[in-house]
Steps between C-alpha positions, in 0.01 A plus 500: 500500500788739581652426159168573326465831686861588416461442124164681503668803660785492244255486210291782645804726550623420149159580357485827692834612355360444150211741555542788261267779403400444135255697297314210338243539226156531652146620426130445548228339286134612518183452298298770326333584834845547657456192720815289564532185290682212668638189335628685191807339342763773436782403260812716455673491158761690316379700199612211273274256699766328714351374831644663815266434797135448601272574796135487604300793642381475861159582650578874472584465133868580558799314355875514534766341276850405607658725240630856507399743225836543332363508144174496305278197561162366392235386752231247400183463710281188475185393688221259405229759564669795328644593163882469476689825538851622421705794622857618433692653791842649563468574874430284807162663549265332251203702622139381487393262226130478404357170376187459292248226577525199270129415469374587152231398254559342162193435286274464803741275694646621831854377561600486866819381665485284814649667805773306689368322809810535716823695512792502739591816694766495770467123535119510537251342259258785432148432372275770356175432690258718298611317186487150654171550688301710255278204404504301825220480757705611800357725768787560745878521519538149643320351201733703276806349669361148457475563124866601461703239307679265741271577796279216622227611740211361701236686702742619768861442396734510205805307383765618256617245246840375614512713816223385738318762706630848410489813713274782381557876509292784362659783302845382606442616858684334786234307684450298817178341380465123479408334171159401640419855602622645172281252314204630701596858419548428129148357490368845594695687230318526165671337203485823299743668743792262423736639235754216494632202695868423546624146569837481676641154564768670707371808686741798526653526847346843568154340539618306806354192327696187417399275213229555239276806502199635311474878475149625425530850354186711532415797282614808691397757239346811648395828347634843571156617613314398812300182443276269700463151361387159615355158445242284678414135454303210645543122466254220564661156547307173510670183618311262726408817688490860387755775563495872427779750443513876444781747444553869444807702398541879495784722387546874532799630307672823412827558320695417820259351755316169485261370765356154443249302705408133468235303685355156437316228686372146462251283686390143443516131583722219370448126500779248572531128543718191470483121493789301653589132492801402710662182631680583823749251648523519878680230703481249213125558472363655181197723543300619204380858538211634291420866546247734345530868585306810399534865596373853443689825529315827557714806453522866423804713436596839371795718411554874497791709380568873504808623318655841437776565243670832443750587226740788568622743235829309467298178431567351844200303626367455852231241564312392812229241544280337760371149430239305699389142449249341736295184494277276704416136438360193668549144380288205605613148410321174570644155433401137540794264553488120511788298649500131402778274634565253216524124568411551867134407497420820691209720401568835344513813718319803366591851614342839436695824522404866480750783470407866521766763435439872536765746395554871447796685358601860446811627327611864504788627291654847476762569237701801384749510213717762336627460141762751397576601144870439565449127566443513877213301647417471870201396704346355813227244550308390811243221529275398787311169484246372753318166476302349788334161452269254677447130434260236633564133431273212601580136419238240591437131459155346538562427868713787628665835434865443417606867493320824584748783465508877460801689376582872513780645291639842425776628275638855509776602261683832473741542209711795394753560223729778374682507166717729292627430148703697251561448130745668269551469124837589351546654157661181371183303571600336829226515764564458871231432761558456871298524818415372847181367656428434869199355675362392837205273578331408827246217491300405810295178500266384776321162504300330774294180517193436717349149536155398617522181702155522656546804723509774242801630304824506697835643390784255431804694636758257359377570144504879528724673246606863547775566248687793351724506193733795433677534169780734394603523136735711297641477152718694261530453126721605211385467140673588174357492146630587155397492136799372302422632156159446347492122546620401846397626845552371851398560860667349807431557867607376840285541809618429855228432758514465877198338665446420869187361663461469879217285634352507850260214580332516841797690639768276344724685255663344194641609164329367191734646237814712514696510177652694214404414144634610161268515198677520161285575194570560132313565176664490157318595180619461142304668220565298187302767316215730612250213459692207654637500855684251720501545878660312793387554861660365818350588840493397865242550773404412857151437639400511868203314653199688635493599867206270568663192344793505746265533800449173696122482457241233419182568302268197463317470166286192570509166685800382298704805390684777686727792398819546704757778510871426450738707717802338327396612151789657307502756217601368161738625233422482129721521193339555159612533143314571175616516140253677269493542127249752367433450131363787290399685820209257513592138572679393820707186560614440858724253685505520881640335811429548873687353797347567843672346805290484821182571303198488733136415436208375712488120490279236668639217714321203656606501865648172623385550861130583445236505228572855391588647164737792570544795261820696562745712302818298443842577354604269217858420409446673168269573209648469151316577181598577143319518171424681176208710382381675187246781451340533156248780432312506172210681336249387238369813332314747720279229649731267696793598723672215682804408708634150571740415786670159518714393796686179587699455820648254748425549871691332783438541876714317757485464880703233680347545845125559485397373845522118464545490125680669211414582141673587176224569249548607142262548211498622143206726438361705215261790463298630208334842521300683235334842518261606225314824429228516234377836372127448449428863413721810491249782468146487637488289704870472597518131604806289585507133608785340693541122514801383703622165626795305632592137574767372743605136488580483875768587755650409836495696825700331772330167573202593278461362150269748330284387210414689185284811495350726238302821483269660244375856549316751284402868506279728290576874501266775379612865489248776434426868574819610317693228687429664834283206604613138501294190571683167538354152545749232609496133587815366659585131543200389296558127561610534866827336411779740606586293808722189455294197396662304785725596791658175614762394756637148471842480661666285767175364640316832496201514267227757445293649218344845510224638278444874536145625453562873535255696290718661234256539211383860494269711284577872526313803370701825513391853418744794490430867433781751437453873530730794440754300297643345818873422502606280791790588728740241637430318826794407716419239758581277794678169561290261708629174350612376842191615691201285597431127523549215253205260500 
C-alpha cells in the first residue's frame, strides 16, 4: 500500500509540473433560438482537409480542442438533428456557431433523424428524459427512472444492471436520504419535471457515495419575473383492498429567490399471506409443519417539505430545507399451524396464533447548503427520528394458551453531519476535487416484554433491553480527472474513512466497530468516435447494518416463526467492476463482476433445540456474481417504441458456519425484459399504451433456492386540455406472478417451502392537473436506511 501511495504521489507531482496555460481553440454551438446544442461532433481540419482533432459539445453547447490557433483551420460541425455546418478560423476564439434544424419536407415526406438515446459526460451515462419518455405512460419521477435503459424496477425498489442496488441523488445534491425514502419522494415528483437522468457506475467522491449512483436531474428553469406555479394530483389504487393518494406542489420564483412546498399523503389497507410446508428435525424426530397465515395492514402516511433557495449576484447559491415524514400503521396477522410428528403414531397438534403490531414514526430533517461559484460547497444536515411501537402476541392450542405476551419498543435516533468540498479546474484540463465529511449518530432503543400467566401481564426483567449506540465517522477524499485529447478521459479517487461505534447494552459497554478503511475508485472512458464509447469502472463500498438489526430482540411472527436481532452482525465490503460498450449512442453491452465478503441478508434457520423457525440477519463468507447484459432499443414507425434487456449471470453465496450447517450455493440465471409503448393516437385524443414485462429463470439467496418469476404490466395514458390534464389507467402484475414461483430450502436435513400470497396486482387510476407552467425544484432528503425494524 505504501508503494502504491508513493507511485501515485510521483505521478501526481509529475502531472502537476506539466500543467501549462494554453489558449486552445474553443467556442459554442446553439440552435436558431440561441439554445445550447449538446452532442455536436466538432472536427478540426487544416484548410486542405487534413484531420487534426475532434471534440463533442457539452450540455452548455461549448467545446474545446487540444490545439492552439497557430494558423488558419477549418471547423466541421455534425449532428443528427441539424444540418452540417463549416467555419474557418484563425484565432482560438471560434465564437458562436448557429445550427439549422435538419427536419425538412420533400414531396410530402418528412425526414427526421433519430436522437441518440445516451451519451457520456464526465463518466456518467446521460439520458434525455423528455425524448425517451415523450410517448410513455409514466406519471412520476420514480416511474421515469424505472424506464431508463439498464434499470430494473418493481413497485418499491430498483436495481441497476451489473451494479445491484444503486444510491439515488436529486440534482446532484449531497444527500443523507436512504434509497427507500428517496423512492417515496420520487413517487411524488411529476414525470414532466425530470429533464434527464444520469447513470454513474462509479459515483464521484464528492457525493460521499461509494459504488453506483443514479442522479435524477429536475428542470430548474425559472423566469425573470415573479411566478406562482403548481400541480395537484390524486390516485386511486385497487388491490385486494382500496388505497387513496393525493399530492400537491407549489413554487414561487423570482430571478433570484425560489420557495417550493410539497405535501402528499396516502391511506389504505394491504392484504398479505403465506403458506408454509416444513420438515423440522429435532432430536432425531422429524415433524412436519403446515402453516397458513393471513394478515392485513392498515396505514396512513404523509410527507411535507418546505425549501428556500437564493442565488446571489455572483451566482453563489444558498439553500435551506425542512423535511417531515410521518406515518402510522397497524398490522394484524392470524395463522393456523399444524405440527405432525412423522412415524410416531401421535396425533397432530394444531395451534392458532394472533399477532397485532402497532407502530408510529416521525422523521424531521433540517438541511442547509452553500454552493459557491468558485467550486466551494459546504453544508450541514440534522435528522431526528422517533418510532414507538406496541405488539401483542397470543399463541394457543386447543387445550391451553402457550404464550400471551405484550411488547413495548421505542427507537430514538439523532444524526448530524457537516461537510465541505472544493473543486478546481486547471487550464490544461486537469480537475481536482477534495473534501472532508464528519458525522455523529446517537441511537437509543428500548424493548420490554410482559407475559400473562394467569394473573395479568407482568414484566420480565431479565428480557428488558435498554441500549444505546453511538457512532463517530469522518472521511476525506481526493479525486483527479482529466480529458486526454478528444478520445480518452479518466477519473480516479481515494477516500479514507474512520468509523467507530460504541454500544451500551443494559449498562454494559462494548465497541462494535473501530476501523480505518480506504476506498479506491476509478473510471476510464475511451471515445472510439462520437457515437461509440468504451468505459471501465472499478469501485469499492461498505454497508453497515441497521440499528435495529444489531439489537438483541425477539419478535414472534406466529406459532412457528420468530425474528431475532444479531448483535454480532458485521458490515460488509463490496468490490465491483463494469465494462461497458455503447454502440451508436443507442445500444449497450455490459460485462460485470461483484465480490462482496461478509455480505449479510436475513435467512431462516430451523432451531435444533426447539420447534422454532428463526429469521435473523447473518454474515456470509462472500457473495460472488458475474455476468453479461445487453440493452437493445428499437422503433417500428411512429406506432411502436420498444426496448429489450437480456442478462445472464452466475451467482454464488458461501457460508461455512451457518449454525449447525454450511452452504455453498451457486446458480446460473437469466433475465429477459421488454418495455413497449404504442401510440394509439397523437392528436385528439392523445392516447399512449404501455405494455411491459420481464421473466427471471430463478436465483439463490443464502439457503433459499428461488424459482422463476415473471411480470406483465400495462398502462393507458390520456393527455387533454392542452396537456395540462393527464389521466392514466394502470394495471401492474396482471397475472400475480412477480413473486418467485417457489422459495425452497433443502439443505443438510433442513427442508421448507414457502408460497407468498401478498397482494401485488394493482389497478391504479391517476389524475394530474398542472397550472401556471409549473417547474419543479430539487428535493434534497434524509438517510433513514438504518432506522426502524426488519420484519
